[in-house]
C-alpha positions as CSV (number, residue, x, y, z in Angstrom):
1,X,-16.2,-36.0,-26.5
2,X,-19.1,-36.8,-28.7
3,X,-19.3,-34.7,-31.9
4,X,-22.7,-33.4,-32.9
5,X,-23.2,-32.9,-36.6
6,X,-25.9,-30.3,-36.4
7,X,-27.3,-29.1,-39.7
8,X,-29.5,-30.3,-42.5
9,X,-31.1,-33.7,-42.0
10,X,-28.9,-36.5,-43.4
11,X,-29.8,-38.7,-46.3
12,X,-29.9,-42.5,-46.3
13,X,-26.3,-43.4,-45.4
14,X,-26.6,-46.7,-43.6
15,X,-27.9,-50.2,-44.4
16,X,-28.4,-52.8,-41.7
17,X,-28.8,-56.4,-42.7
18,X,-30.0,-58.9,-40.1
19,X,-30.5,-62.6,-40.9
20,X,-33.6,-64.3,-39.7
21,X,-33.1,-67.2,-37.2
22,X,-29.6,-67.7,-38.6
23,X,-28.4,-70.9,-37.0
24,X,-31.8,-72.6,-37.6
25,X,-32.1,-71.2,-41.1
26,X,-28.5,-72.4,-41.9
27,X,-29.5,-75.9,-40.9
28,X,-32.5,-75.7,-43.1
29,X,-30.4,-74.4,-45.9
30,X,-28.0,-77.3,-45.7
31,X,-30.7,-79.9,-45.2
32,X,-33.7,-79.4,-47.5
33,X,-35.8,-81.9,-45.4
34,X,-35.8,-79.4,-42.6
35,X,-37.3,-76.5,-44.6
36,X,-40.7,-75.4,-43.5
37,X,-40.5,-77.5,-40.3
38,X,-40.1,-76.4,-36.7
39,X,-36.4,-76.7,-35.9
40,X,-34.4,-76.1,-32.7
41,X,-30.6,-75.8,-32.5
42,X,-29.1,-77.0,-29.2
43,X,-25.6,-76.9,-27.9
44,X,-25.2,-80.6,-27.3
45,X,-26.9,-83.9,-27.8
46,X,-28.6,-84.1,-24.5
47,X,-32.2,-84.0,-23.2
48,X,-31.6,-81.4,-20.4
49,X,-30.5,-78.4,-22.5
50,X,-32.1,-75.4,-24.2
51,X,-32.4,-74.1,-27.7
52,X,-29.8,-71.5,-28.7
53,X,-31.9,-70.8,-31.9
54,X,-35.2,-71.8,-33.3
55,X,-36.6,-71.6,-36.8
56,X,-39.3,-69.2,-37.9
57,X,-41.8,-72.1,-38.0
58,X,-41.1,-72.9,-34.3
59,X,-41.4,-69.2,-33.3
60,X,-44.8,-69.0,-35.0
61,X,-46.0,-71.9,-32.8
62,X,-44.7,-70.3,-29.6
63,X,-41.2,-71.6,-29.0
64,X,-38.5,-69.0,-28.5
65,X,-34.7,-69.2,-28.1
66,X,-33.7,-70.3,-24.7
67,X,-36.7,-72.6,-24.3
68,X,-35.7,-76.0,-22.9
69,X,-36.0,-79.0,-25.1
70,X,-38.6,-80.5,-22.7
71,X,-40.8,-77.4,-22.9
72,X,-40.4,-77.1,-26.6
73,X,-41.6,-80.6,-27.2
74,X,-44.6,-80.0,-24.9
75,X,-45.5,-77.1,-27.3
76,X,-44.5,-78.8,-30.5
77,X,-44.3,-82.6,-30.1
78,X,-42.8,-83.2,-33.6
79,X,-40.2,-80.4,-33.3
80,X,-36.8,-81.4,-34.7
81,X,-33.6,-80.7,-32.8
82,X,-30.1,-80.5,-34.3
83,X,-26.7,-79.9,-32.6
84,X,-25.0,-76.6,-33.3
85,X,-22.1,-76.7,-35.8
86,X,-20.2,-73.5,-35.3
87,X,-17.5,-73.9,-37.9
88,X,-20.2,-74.6,-40.5
89,X,-22.0,-71.4,-39.6
90,X,-18.7,-69.3,-39.7
91,X,-17.9,-70.7,-43.2
92,X,-21.5,-69.8,-44.3
93,X,-21.1,-66.3,-42.8
94,X,-17.9,-65.7,-44.8
95,X,-19.6,-66.8,-48.0
96,X,-22.5,-64.5,-47.3
97,X,-20.2,-61.6,-46.8
98,X,-18.7,-62.2,-50.3
99,X,-22.2,-62.3,-51.9
100,X,-23.3,-59.0,-50.2
101,X,-20.0,-57.5,-51.3
102,X,-21.0,-58.0,-54.9
103,X,-23.8,-55.5,-54.4
104,X,-22.5,-53.1,-51.8
105,X,-19.3,-53.2,-49.6
106,X,-19.7,-54.4,-46.0
107,X,-18.4,-51.8,-43.6
108,X,-18.7,-53.6,-40.3
109,X,-19.6,-57.1,-39.1
110,X,-21.6,-56.7,-35.9
111,X,-22.3,-60.4,-35.3
112,X,-22.5,-63.7,-37.1
113,X,-25.8,-62.6,-38.6
114,X,-25.7,-58.8,-38.7
115,X,-23.7,-56.5,-40.9
116,X,-23.6,-52.7,-41.7
117,X,-23.0,-51.1,-45.0
118,X,-22.1,-47.4,-45.5
119,X,-23.9,-46.0,-48.5
120,X,-22.9,-43.5,-51.1
121,X,-25.6,-40.9,-51.9
122,X,-26.3,-42.7,-55.1
123,X,-26.8,-46.0,-53.3
124,X,-28.9,-44.5,-50.6
125,X,-31.1,-42.9,-53.2
126,X,-32.0,-46.4,-54.6
127,X,-33.9,-47.2,-51.4
128,X,-35.8,-50.5,-51.5
129,X,-34.3,-51.3,-55.0
130,X,-30.9,-51.7,-53.4
131,X,-32.3,-53.9,-50.6
132,X,-34.0,-56.1,-53.1
133,X,-30.8,-56.4,-55.1
134,X,-29.1,-57.8,-52.0
135,X,-31.9,-60.2,-51.3
136,X,-31.9,-61.4,-54.9
137,X,-28.1,-62.0,-54.8
138,X,-28.4,-64.0,-51.6
139,X,-31.4,-66.0,-53.0
140,X,-29.4,-66.8,-56.1
141,X,-26.4,-68.0,-54.1
142,X,-28.2,-69.8,-51.3
143,X,-31.6,-71.4,-50.6
144,X,-34.8,-69.5,-50.3
145,X,-35.0,-70.3,-46.6
146,X,-31.9,-68.3,-45.7
147,X,-33.6,-64.9,-45.6
148,X,-32.7,-61.5,-44.0
149,X,-34.4,-58.3,-43.0
150,X,-32.9,-55.0,-44.2
151,X,-33.2,-51.5,-42.8
152,X,-32.0,-48.3,-44.4
153,X,-31.7,-44.9,-42.6
154,X,-29.4,-42.0,-41.9
155,X,-27.6,-43.8,-39.1
156,X,-26.8,-47.3,-38.0
157,X,-29.1,-47.2,-35.0
158,X,-32.1,-46.1,-37.1
159,X,-31.3,-48.7,-39.8
160,X,-31.1,-51.4,-37.1
161,X,-34.4,-50.4,-35.6
162,X,-36.0,-50.5,-39.1
163,X,-34.6,-54.0,-39.8
164,X,-35.7,-55.4,-36.4
165,X,-39.3,-54.0,-36.8
166,X,-39.8,-55.8,-40.0
167,X,-38.7,-59.4,-39.4
168,X,-38.7,-61.9,-40.9
169,X,-37.6,-61.2,-44.5
170,X,-38.7,-57.6,-44.4
171,X,-37.5,-54.2,-45.6
172,X,-38.0,-50.8,-44.1
173,X,-36.6,-47.3,-44.8
174,X,-36.6,-44.5,-42.3
175,X,-36.0,-40.9,-43.4
176,X,-35.0,-38.2,-40.9
177,X,-38.0,-36.2,-42.0
178,X,-40.3,-39.1,-41.0
179,X,-39.2,-38.9,-37.3
180,X,-40.5,-39.1,-34.7
181,X,-43.8,-40.1,-36.2
182,X,-42.4,-43.2,-38.0
183,X,-41.5,-44.7,-34.6
184,X,-44.1,-43.3,-32.3
185,X,-45.6,-46.7,-31.6
186,X,-42.3,-48.5,-30.8
187,X,-42.0,-49.9,-27.3
188,X,-38.9,-48.6,-25.5
189,X,-37.9,-52.1,-24.6
190,X,-37.7,-53.0,-28.3
191,X,-35.0,-50.3,-29.1
192,X,-31.4,-51.6,-29.4
193,X,-29.4,-50.7,-26.3
194,X,-32.4,-50.2,-24.0
195,X,-32.1,-53.0,-21.4
196,X,-34.5,-53.5,-18.6
197,X,-32.3,-51.5,-16.3
198,X,-32.0,-48.6,-18.7
199,X,-35.8,-48.7,-19.3
200,X,-36.2,-48.3,-15.5
201,X,-34.0,-45.3,-15.6
202,X,-36.0,-43.8,-18.4
203,X,-39.2,-44.4,-16.6
204,X,-37.8,-42.7,-13.5
205,X,-36.9,-39.7,-15.6
206,X,-40.5,-39.4,-16.9
207,X,-39.7,-41.1,-20.3
208,X,-42.5,-43.5,-21.0
209,X,-42.7,-43.7,-24.7
210,X,-40.8,-42.9,-27.9
211,X,-42.2,-39.4,-28.3
212,X,-40.8,-38.4,-24.9
213,X,-37.5,-40.1,-25.5
214,X,-37.2,-38.2,-28.8
215,X,-37.9,-34.9,-27.0
216,X,-34.9,-35.3,-24.6
217,X,-32.0,-32.9,-25.0
218,X,-28.6,-34.5,-25.6
219,X,-27.4,-33.6,-22.1
220,X,-30.5,-35.0,-20.6
221,X,-29.8,-38.3,-22.4
222,X,-26.3,-38.3,-21.1
223,X,-27.5,-37.8,-17.5
224,X,-30.0,-40.7,-17.7
225,X,-27.4,-43.0,-19.3
226,X,-24.8,-41.7,-16.8
227,X,-22.2,-41.6,-19.6
228,X,-21.4,-40.2,-23.0
229,X,-23.2,-43.2,-24.4
230,X,-26.5,-41.4,-23.8
231,X,-25.5,-38.6,-26.2
232,X,-24.3,-41.1,-28.8
233,X,-27.7,-42.8,-28.6
234,X,-29.4,-39.4,-28.9
235,X,-27.4,-38.6,-32.0
236,X,-28.1,-41.9,-33.7
237,X,-31.8,-41.6,-33.0
238,X,-31.9,-38.1,-34.5
239,X,-30.0,-38.9,-37.6
240,X,-26.5,-37.8,-36.7
241,X,-23.3,-40.0,-36.7
242,X,-21.2,-40.2,-33.6
243,X,-17.6,-41.4,-33.8
244,X,-16.8,-44.1,-31.3
245,X,-13.4,-44.4,-29.8
246,X,-11.4,-47.4,-31.0
247,X,-11.8,-50.3,-28.7
248,X,-8.8,-52.1,-27.3
249,X,-8.8,-55.8,-26.5
250,X,-8.7,-56.2,-22.7
251,X,-9.1,-60.0,-22.2
252,X,-9.3,-63.4,-23.8
253,X,-11.9,-65.6,-22.2
254,X,-14.1,-68.6,-22.7
255,X,-16.9,-70.2,-20.8
256,X,-18.9,-73.4,-21.0
257,X,-22.1,-74.7,-19.5
258,X,-21.4,-78.3,-18.3
259,X,-23.6,-81.3,-19.1
260,X,-25.0,-82.9,-15.9
261,X,-22.5,-85.8,-16.0
262,X,-19.6,-83.3,-16.2
263,X,-20.5,-81.4,-13.0
264,X,-17.8,-83.1,-10.9
265,X,-14.3,-82.0,-9.9
266,X,-12.5,-84.2,-12.4
267,X,-14.6,-83.1,-15.4
268,X,-14.5,-79.4,-14.3
269,X,-10.7,-79.7,-14.3
270,X,-10.7,-81.1,-17.9
271,X,-13.0,-78.4,-19.2
272,X,-11.1,-75.6,-17.5
273,X,-7.8,-76.8,-19.0
274,X,-9.3,-76.9,-22.5
275,X,-10.7,-73.4,-22.1
276,X,-7.4,-72.1,-20.8
277,X,-5.4,-73.7,-23.7
278,X,-7.9,-72.2,-26.3
279,X,-7.6,-68.7,-24.7
280,X,-3.8,-69.1,-24.6
281,X,-3.6,-69.7,-28.4
282,X,-5.6,-66.6,-28.9
283,X,-3.2,-64.6,-26.7
284,X,-0.3,-65.8,-28.9
285,X,-2.0,-65.0,-32.1
286,X,-2.7,-61.5,-30.9
287,X,1.0,-61.0,-30.1
288,X,0.5,-59.9,-26.5
289,X,1.2,-61.2,-23.0
290,X,-1.1,-61.4,-20.0
291,X,-0.6,-61.1,-16.3
292,X,-3.8,-62.5,-14.7
293,X,-6.1,-65.5,-14.8
294,X,-9.6,-65.5,-13.5
295,X,-11.5,-68.8,-12.9
296,X,-15.2,-68.5,-12.3
297,X,-17.6,-71.3,-11.4
298,X,-21.4,-70.8,-11.4
299,X,-24.4,-72.8,-10.3
300,X,-28.1,-72.3,-10.7
301,X,-29.7,-71.1,-7.4
302,X,-33.5,-71.7,-7.7
303,X,-34.2,-69.4,-4.7
304,X,-32.2,-66.4,-5.9
305,X,-32.5,-63.9,-8.7
306,X,-28.9,-64.6,-9.9
307,X,-26.8,-67.7,-10.2
308,X,-24.4,-68.5,-7.4
309,X,-20.9,-67.7,-8.3
310,X,-17.4,-68.4,-7.0
311,X,-14.4,-66.6,-8.4
312,X,-10.6,-67.0,-8.1
313,X,-8.1,-64.5,-9.5
314,X,-4.4,-65.1,-9.8
315,X,-1.5,-63.0,-11.1
316,X,1.9,-63.9,-12.6
317,X,4.8,-62.4,-14.5
318,X,3.8,-61.3,-18.1
319,X,3.4,-64.6,-20.0
320,X,2.3,-66.0,-23.3
321,X,2.9,-69.7,-22.8
322,X,0.5,-72.5,-21.8
323,X,2.7,-73.7,-18.9
324,X,2.3,-70.4,-17.1
325,X,-1.4,-70.3,-17.7
326,X,-2.0,-73.9,-16.6
327,X,0.1,-73.4,-13.5
328,X,-2.0,-70.5,-12.5
329,X,-5.2,-72.4,-13.3
330,X,-4.0,-75.3,-11.1
331,X,-3.8,-72.9,-8.2
332,X,-7.4,-71.8,-8.9
333,X,-8.6,-75.3,-9.1
334,X,-6.9,-76.2,-5.9
335,X,-8.7,-73.3,-4.2
336,X,-12.0,-74.4,-5.7
337,X,-11.5,-78.0,-4.4
338,X,-11.0,-76.5,-0.9
339,X,-13.6,-73.6,-0.9
340,X,-16.3,-74.1,-3.6
341,X,-19.6,-74.3,-1.8
342,X,-21.7,-75.7,-4.6
343,X,-21.7,-78.1,-7.6
344,X,-20.8,-76.0,-10.6
345,X,-23.0,-75.7,-13.6
346,X,-20.6,-73.7,-15.8
347,X,-16.9,-72.9,-16.0
348,X,-15.3,-69.7,-17.2
349,X,-11.6,-68.9,-17.7
350,X,-10.3,-65.4,-18.5
351,X,-6.8,-64.3,-19.3
352,X,-6.4,-60.6,-18.8
353,X,-4.0,-57.8,-17.7
354,X,-2.8,-57.5,-21.3
355,X,0.6,-56.1,-22.2
356,X,1.6,-55.6,-25.8
357,X,5.0,-57.0,-26.8
358,X,6.0,-53.4,-27.8
359,X,5.2,-52.2,-24.3
360,X,7.4,-54.8,-22.5
361,X,10.4,-53.4,-20.6
362,X,13.4,-55.4,-19.7
363,X,13.1,-57.1,-16.3
364,X,15.8,-55.5,-14.2
365,X,16.0,-58.6,-12.1
366,X,15.6,-61.1,-14.9
367,X,19.3,-61.6,-15.4
368,X,20.2,-61.6,-11.7
369,X,19.8,-64.8,-9.7
370,X,17.9,-64.1,-6.5
371,X,15.4,-65.5,-4.1
372,X,12.6,-65.8,-6.7
373,X,14.8,-67.6,-9.2
374,X,15.9,-64.6,-11.3
375,X,17.6,-65.7,-14.5
376,X,16.4,-69.2,-13.9
377,X,12.7,-68.1,-14.1
378,X,13.4,-66.0,-17.2
379,X,15.0,-69.0,-18.9
380,X,12.2,-71.3,-17.9
381,X,9.6,-69.0,-19.3
382,X,11.5,-68.7,-22.5
383,X,11.7,-72.5,-22.8
384,X,7.9,-72.9,-22.3
385,X,7.2,-70.1,-24.8
386,X,9.2,-72.1,-27.4
387,X,7.2,-75.2,-26.5
388,X,3.9,-73.4,-27.0
389,X,5.0,-71.8,-30.3
390,X,6.2,-75.2,-31.5
391,X,2.9,-76.8,-30.6
392,X,0.9,-74.0,-32.3
393,X,3.0,-74.5,-35.5
394,X,2.5,-78.3,-35.4
395,X,-1.2,-77.9,-35.0
396,X,-1.3,-75.5,-37.9
397,X,0.5,-78.0,-40.2
398,X,-0.9,-81.3,-39.0
399,X,-4.3,-80.4,-37.7
400,X,-5.7,-79.0,-34.4
401,X,-5.7,-82.4,-32.7
402,X,-2.1,-83.4,-33.5
403,X,-0.9,-82.9,-29.9
404,X,-1.9,-81.6,-26.6
405,X,-0.2,-80.4,-23.4
406,X,-1.9,-83.0,-21.3
407,X,-4.4,-85.8,-22.0
408,X,-6.5,-85.4,-25.1
409,X,-10.1,-84.7,-24.1
410,X,-13.4,-83.4,-25.7
411,X,-16.3,-81.8,-23.8
412,X,-19.7,-83.0,-25.1
413,X,-20.9,-80.7,-27.8
414,X,-17.3,-79.9,-28.9
415,X,-16.2,-76.4,-30.0
416,X,-14.5,-75.6,-26.6
417,X,-13.3,-72.0,-27.0
418,X,-14.8,-71.7,-30.4
419,X,-18.5,-71.0,-29.9
420,X,-20.0,-68.1,-31.6
421,X,-20.8,-65.3,-29.2
422,X,-22.3,-61.8,-29.7
423,X,-19.6,-59.6,-31.0
424,X,-17.1,-62.3,-31.6
425,X,-16.9,-64.7,-34.5
426,X,-14.3,-67.4,-34.1
427,X,-11.3,-67.6,-36.4
428,X,-10.6,-70.9,-38.3
429,X,-7.7,-71.4,-35.9
430,X,-10.0,-71.4,-32.9
431,X,-11.7,-74.7,-33.9
432,X,-9.9,-77.6,-32.1
433,X,-11.5,-80.5,-34.1
434,X,-11.7,-81.6,-37.7
435,X,-13.9,-79.5,-39.9
436,X,-17.5,-80.6,-40.1
437,X,-19.0,-80.9,-43.6
438,X,-21.8,-78.6,-44.5
439,X,-24.2,-81.4,-45.2
440,X,-23.3,-83.4,-42.1
441,X,-26.3,-82.3,-40.0
442,X,-26.1,-83.7,-36.4
443,X,-29.6,-84.7,-35.4
444,X,-30.1,-85.3,-31.6
445,X,-30.4,-88.9,-30.6
446,X,-32.7,-88.7,-27.6
């Protein structure tokens, strides 16, 4: 149940920091020759791919994230493209956290380029002075091109809105007493958490602008959102904190868009195996077992609103070893070879149906030989668990590429299972290749 803290308007209790064009700015930071120039960061060294990030200079000339390289070059002929280096960005992110922490503690990391700080009354009272202290500390530790936008407000939602409305390199403070006038001109689609679908629901309910959104009652918001999340949004917008229930990990998954020359059964098999092994290592580090594997293959369908998708789901006894996962994957790939109606563009593998080790109960039939193998199956699983643990230990001591359960392989662009995604920053152990040096910028060759 959402708690409503009704009473006097809250002070400035949250600071939201959002870095500007982080991947592209990081490349400009490490390579001074790129500063002030339009830069696009791409997932792999190939012509037929799109930008996962673009610099402020490129944005100013009309190129946005997601723009294909071909289209970007049509807009900016001399635009520079570099291949993403995720381990470099994670190391930079960790250094950035340390610098911010010298000014004010970081309470939550929301993504690779967004953090939240909880402020004491004395810190909130500093207002823009505190924001400028953080910016000065970052400028002293890094290059001037690595900038951020900062918002301060009573709640995280309002602070995030403030930061996003004043990019790049901006600062804004929203007080409870300034609302709703301070945001009267904001477009509903620009508010965090308002997707196109949610905006359609708001429009259907007669909410066409911020003023009418503000005027909703908490229960009206809950009805429109069709969940308690509507009341949480209402609270955040009106300056009241809402406690969120602790989230529990429900799956370990990875996906990969395939280069054109990898869209064949043999290469799909290689990519799926690498994704499965990476997810399996995360399962073991989390100290859990899983009972299901889902394999999903997608293809672009020009005549449809959504991509074509084929999915296979398999179940097995609670497992934590690569042999069990790869055995299930082989069943899914065999089904794909038989039934897949298209040439896949992307591969996704998810390990789910999690069971914590503490929740495991003794298998009543595990020690009794029977039709399914009984004790033999239990002993086999235990053997493969030891193999997986041994391999994990050897990789930790000798390097991630020391050995593999199957042929060594590398998907173009690297970082299989270790790409930065919203809400998840890879651990050092997620990276399967040797560390890339900060200064080793990978320029595209086409």
